VOGU-3710 file (C-alpha; in Angstrom, 3 decimals, decimal comma):
1> mrmrtavwvv> -12,753/22,144/-6,298  -14,562/18,813/-6,711  -13,514/18,577/-10,196  -9,851/18,931/-9,303  -10,278/16,195/-6,726  -11,965/13,928/-9,238  -9,132/14,518/-11,708  -6,456/13,716/-9,066  -8,224/10,442/-8,191  -8,395/9,476/-11,838
11> lavglalast> -4,786/10,175/-12,398  -3,802/8,174/-9,207  -5,858/5,303/-10,330  -4,479/5,382/-13,848  -1,033/5,538/-12,649  -1,600/2,592/-10,277  -2,970/0,553/-13,098  -0,210/1,424/-15,405  2,423/0,404/-12,955  0,932/-3,031/-12,175
21> psgaraqkkk> 2,215/-4,866/-15,377  5,852/-3,972/-14,679  5,569/-5,520/-11,188  3,936/-8,645/-12,711  6,582/-8,866/-15,179  9,220/-8,621/-12,512  7,510/-11,267/-10,675  7,245/-13,536/-13,787  10,931/-13,008/-14,597  11,891/-13,936/-10,989
31> qrdvitreei> 9,809/-17,191/-11,320  11,536/-17,885/-14,715  14,967/-17,602/-13,132  14,200/-19,928/-10,126  13,318/-23,582/-9,608  11,987/-24,023/-6,074  11,988/-27,206/-3,946  8,216/-27,221/-4,061  8,358/-27,163/-7,986  10,870/-30,102/-7,921
41> lnsslkdqdl> 8,968/-32,188/-5,431  5,670/-31,702/-7,328  7,112/-32,793/-10,497  7,725/-36,383/-11,487  11,485/-35,664/-11,639  12,215/-35,506/-7,940  14,296/-38,734/-7,994  16,302/-37,776/-11,022  19,670/-35,925/-11,134  19,544/-32,111/-11,295
51> lvvikalrpq> 20,676/-31,896/-14,784  17,573/-33,817/-16,036  15,307/-31,641/-13,890  16,962/-28,401/-15,263  16,679/-29,476/-18,944  12,883/-30,392/-18,298  11,765/-27,437/-16,275  14,208/-24,587/-17,397  16,279/-25,563/-20,406  17,233/-21,875/-20,960
61> flqaargprs> 19,332/-22,071/-17,787  21,847/-24,327/-19,832  21,937/-22,286/-23,119  25,281/-20,671/-23,839  25,474/-16,821/-23,303  26,136/-14,757/-26,339  27,894/-11,588/-26,989  30,811/-9,685/-25,284  31,532/-11,094/-21,924  34,879/-9,403/-21,087
71> lggagtsals> 37,064/-6,314/-21,869  38,939/-8,424/-24,185  36,195/-9,086/-26,779  33,248/-11,202/-27,710  32,499/-14,880/-27,475  30,857/-17,337/-25,160  32,013/-18,015/-21,615  31,408/-21,121/-19,664  28,419/-21,260/-17,332  29,528/-21,439/-13,691
81> vyidrsrqpg> 27,949/-23,666/-11,209  27,923/-22,927/-7,430  26,595/-25,228/-4,778  26,039/-23,655/-1,376  28,256/-20,688/-2,543  31,064/-22,938/-3,388  32,251/-22,978/-7,117  32,191/-26,376/-8,925  34,491/-27,449/-11,643  31,856/-27,630/-14,403
91> tdilrqvtas> 28,139/-28,465/-15,241  28,884/-32,336/-14,955  28,383/-31,924/-11,259  24,735/-31,309/-11,908  24,586/-35,094/-12,715  25,772/-35,903/-9,165  23,146/-33,999/-7,360  19,692/-35,636/-6,718  16,977/-33,147/-7,304  15,138/-33,998/-4,096
101> tveevryldp> 18,100/-32,717/-2,082  17,833/-29,273/-3,556  16,140/-26,204/-1,904  16,532/-23,860/-4,762  18,094/-23,495/-8,149  18,702/-20,018/-9,431  19,951/-18,774/-12,820  22,061/-15,597/-12,839  22,607/-13,995/-16,342  26,172/-13,087/-17,182
111> sqseneygit> 26,031/-9,500/-15,835  24,320/-10,660/-12,560  26,820/-13,527/-12,123  29,855/-11,355/-12,859  28,591/-8,791/-10,332  28,117/-11,446/-7,591  30,974/-13,782/-8,250  33,580/-11,800/-10,133  35,068/-11,853/-13,678  35,448/-15,530/-13,500
121> anggaivikl> 31,722/-16,090/-13,593  31,098/-13,858/-16,656  29,225/-16,525/-18,601  26,218/-16,829/-16,294  25,794/-18,986/-13,277  23,549/-21,606/-11,741  23,338/-21,222/-8,174  22,102/-24,220/-6,180  21,098/-23,971/-2,420  20,911/-27,478/-0,942
131> akvrsvpdsl> 18,089/-28,379/1,514  19,111/-28,416/5,035  18,926/-31,889/6,621  16,842/-31,745/9,709  18,241/-33,733/12,512  16,014/-35,902/14,770  15,665/-34,407/18,239  17,344/-36,292/20,932  14,313/-37,215/22,704  13,109/-38,982/19,571
141> skkppr> 16,250/-40,806/18,672  16,810/-42,427/22,158  15,353/-45,814/22,933  12,759/-45,966/25,538  13,945/-47,540/28,792  13,210/-51,306/29,342
//
């Protein structure tokens, strides 16, 4: 009886150890597909435009997707850019966004972007979430009485 228990314990520990790397891989992939506000502010690039930051921190975001992207055939489709869920006309908009105003930059591969945004986003997407501007409470913005 003790032998069976020992075997089950060994099997359970072995399975737990075997499953850990895939969880670590998923976390690493998530980090590879996201640039956080903290990462931007900790870099020397926080005062640069977002295109410079992406080229420095995650250049793979800007590489053209290859292979079949639609029912019609193969080729490369344009990378889509979304700022606060609103589609932008092209990647040139990244030059107009100051990196310090960004909360998060997320890259979606072609299949993820097509699932989330439809067939028009079948070349991958860069999804930018801007930081919320925190307003000053009224009690702090009022001048003290004279």
